[in-house]
N, C-alpha and C positions, 0 to 999 in steps of 0.2 A: 471154546464154547461161548456163545453169545451171552452177554450179561442180561439178567432180567431187568425189566423196566419198572421203576417205582417213582412215586411222586415225592418231590421235595418242596417244602414251603417254608417261608420265613414270616413270622408275625412281627411286623415292624412297630415296636413300641419301646418306650424308654424304661429305665430301672424303677421309676416311681409309678408306673401304670399298673397298680395292683388292684385286683378286683375285690369288691365287697369287704373292704378293710377300713376300719376307723383309724388305724394306725398309719395309713398311707397319706402322703401329702394331698390336700384338696386341690381340685383343678384350678381354683383361683390363684394358687401359688406356683403352678407348673412353669410358667415363663421365667421365674426367678431362680429355678433350680439348676445346678450344673447338669449338663446333658452328656450322655455317652452314645446316643443313638446314631449320630453321623459317623463317628469314628468306628464304632463296632459294625455298622452296616457296611461301611467301606471295606473293612477287613473281610467280611463275609463275601463281598463281591470279588475280592482278590482270591479267596479260597475256591469259590465256584469257578472262576476263570482257570485257576490252576488244575482243577479237577475235571474241567470240560463239562460242567453240569449246568442245567437250566433249572430255574425255580420260579415259583409264584410268590410274590411278596405281598402278603395280606397286610395292608398298611393302615394304621390309625390315622384318621383324617387330620387330627390335631397335629401330628408329626409332619404330615405333608404340608399343612398350612404354615407351620413354623420353619420347615426346612425344605422349601420347594426344589432347591438345587440337588438335594439328595435324591428326590424322586426322579428327577431328570437323569441323574447318573445311573439309577437302576434301570430305567427304560433304555438308555443309550447302550447299556451292556447286554441288551437283548432279553431281559427278563420280563415276566408278566407282572403288572400291577393289579391288585384286587383290593376290595374294601374289607377292613377290619373294624368298621363303624367309624364315626367321627370322634366320639368321646371315650371309646373303650369302656363301655358300661354293659353289664349283663342285660339281657332282654327283659327280664321281669321288672327292672326298674324303669322301663319305658311305658308310656301309654301309646295309643295308636298314632297320635299326632307327633309326639316326640320321636318315635322310631322312624316314621315316614320322613320327617325332616332330617334326621341323622343320616339315613340311607341316601337320600337325595343329595345332601351336601357332600358326603364323602365320595360318592360316585362322580359327581360333577367336578369336584376338585381334582381328582386323579386324572380324569379325562382331559381337563383343561391343561394340566401340567405336562401330559405325555402325548396328547393328540392321538391317543389310542383308546379303543373301547374298554371300559371296565366291566367285565362280565361276571365276576365272582364276588361272593360275600362269605365271610366267616364271622359268626357271632363271637364276641369275646367269651372265653371260657367254654366254648361249645355249649352255650347256655340256653339253647332251645330245648325245652322239655315238652311233654304232652300238654301241659297246662299253658304253654306258650305257642301252641300250634297256629294261633291267629297270626303270628309273625311271618309265617311262610307266604301268606297272601300279600303282605306289604313288600316282601323281598321280590316276589314275582312282579308286582305292580311297579316297583322301582326300576324295572328293566334288566335285572340280573338274570343270567341264563343258568347259572349253577350256584349251589350253596355248599358250604363245608362246615356246617354247624352242628351236626348230629354226632353224638357219642353213643353207640349202641351198648353201653355199659354204665354202671354207676360212676359218676365223676364228681369233682369238687363243686362245679357250678352248673352242671347239666345232667344229661342222662336221658336217653330216649329209646325205650324198648323197640326194637326193629328186627324183623326176620332177616334183614340183609346186612351183611358185614362188608360187602363190596359196593362199589359205585352202583347207583340205581336211580330211578326216577322218583321224585316226590311230586305227586299230582295235587295241584291246588285249584281252587276255583278260578284264580287269575291266570292259570297256565302251568305248564310243567317246568320243573327245575331238575337238572342233573344234580344228584346228591353225592358228595364225596365224604363218607363218614370217617370219623377218627379211627385210627388203627387200634384194634383190640385183640387180645389173645385169651384163649380159654376153651372150655368145653361146655356144651349145653347152655344153661342159663348163667353159668359163671363166666364172666368176661372181665378182663382187666385192660385198661388202656396202657399202651406201651409206646406210642409213636411220637410223643413230643413233650416238651417242657421238662418238668422234674423227673418224669419216667425215663426219658432218654439219658438224663444225667445220673440217675440212680442205678439203672440196670447196667450190668457189664455188657460189653460189645458182644460177647459170646451168646448171651441171652437174646439181645436184640436181633442178631443175625438168625438165631433159631426161630424167633417169632416171625421175622420177615419171610424166612423160607417156608414156614407153615402156611402163611397167607399165599405166597406165590405158588406153592404146590397145589393150592385149591383154585388157582386161576385168578386170585385177587391181588391187585397191586397194593402195596402199603402206602401210607400217607404220613411221612415223617415231617415234623415241624420243629423249628427252634426259634428262639428270640435273639436279637442282637446282644442283649445283656448277658446271655448265657455263655459268651466267650470272654467275658470281662471279669476276671477274678478280683479286680481292684474297684469294682463299682461300689457306691455308697451302700451301706447296710441300714435297713430300717428295723426298728425294734418291734418285730412282729411276735405274736405268740409262738411258743416253741415249735409246734408242729408245722405251722406255716413258714416259719423261718427255715426249718429243715428242708421243706419242699421247695422253697424259693432259692436257696443257696447251695444245696448239696451238689457236689460233683461238677462245679463250674470249670474246674481244671481239666475235665475229661471231654468237654463238648467238642472242641476243635479236632481232637484225635478221632472221635467217633464220626464226625462229619467227613473227615478225610477217608475213613474206612468205608463209609456209606458210598461215597463217590467212586472209590476204587473197585468195590464189589458189584455195584449196580449202575445201570444207566439211569441217571436221575433227570427227570424232566418236570416242568410245571404242570399245573392242572389243565389249563386251556389246551396245551399241546397233547396231554394224555387223552382228553375228551375228543379232540380232533382225530386221533389215531384209533380210538376204541369206542366211539359213541354207539355203534350198533350193538356192542356187547351189553349195554345197560338197558336196551329196549326189552320190554317184557318183564323186567324186575321193577315193579311199581309199588310204592308205598303211598296209598291214597289217604290224604289228610283232609279232604274237603269237609267231611262232616265234623271232624274234630276242630278244624279251623272255624267252622260256623258256631260251634258251641262253647268255645273258650273265649274269655275276655281278659284284657289286661287289668290288673289290680295293683298298680304301683303305690308305694308309700310316697306321698307328696314331698316328703323331706328329701327323698333321693331322686326325684324326677330330674333328668338331665336338662340343662338349658338348651335353647336353640343354638346351633353352631354360629360362629361369627358371620355377620352379613357380608363382609369382604371375604369372598370364598377362597381366594388364593393370593399369595404375595408373589405375583408374577410381573 
């Protein structure tokens, strides 16, 4: 029996890229911290090669700026590079100018390093909510053709009520985006994310496989994502509040095993490849955010407004 096709994505960020936490190291000190992102991402590349899988690497621009050779290795291995923003900051901490600059810098950097188009964007923490619908216009204007920022369930940093749990179109004033929503499981209005980060580490493989089968039986591909730090049981630990510490570090020893199982049971491909194979299937499923985008405005706290990305876009 042919294996079902599902999407596999990697959010390329380091152990200290923690969202909305005063306990996490500030960006001014990132360059001086010990890093595991190269070592862990290289290990993931080995695992993907062994499993015959293809993935999309949603990459933080700062990581690409500091480790350009890592980005070139990902591209050389045949995987897709997409943007995970430059500064790894939630959307609500941006104003229009800072988000536009962040999107442009991260996209240009990845394209300069790989000589390939950067077509996709994923907001850190899936952090586009209805109040942040204005961001869709900037994503489309920046030249991205797809987005992977919506979570159709309550989540730590986002949550966007949507009638669609499968890939669909987000209609913006600036153009259409193919939307790849976060994988969720549930019934009616009750939905629970299961497809990435702490959820993949917390849930047993038997439940994950059950949730994936439920999606696939309805004609929906799942969208599984992991971070390089999630295969590193020896990463530095940050003194986070108890719940966040649990969510951040639970089940690290299980990630590699679950990734192997995912590749064994399913045909795993990246987002751009899935869209190329299935794009007609999303036509007709349209989430129109044009009015919402017109009526929402960014209201960031000036204390948290991210700076402009470095003017030297790449170390190439």
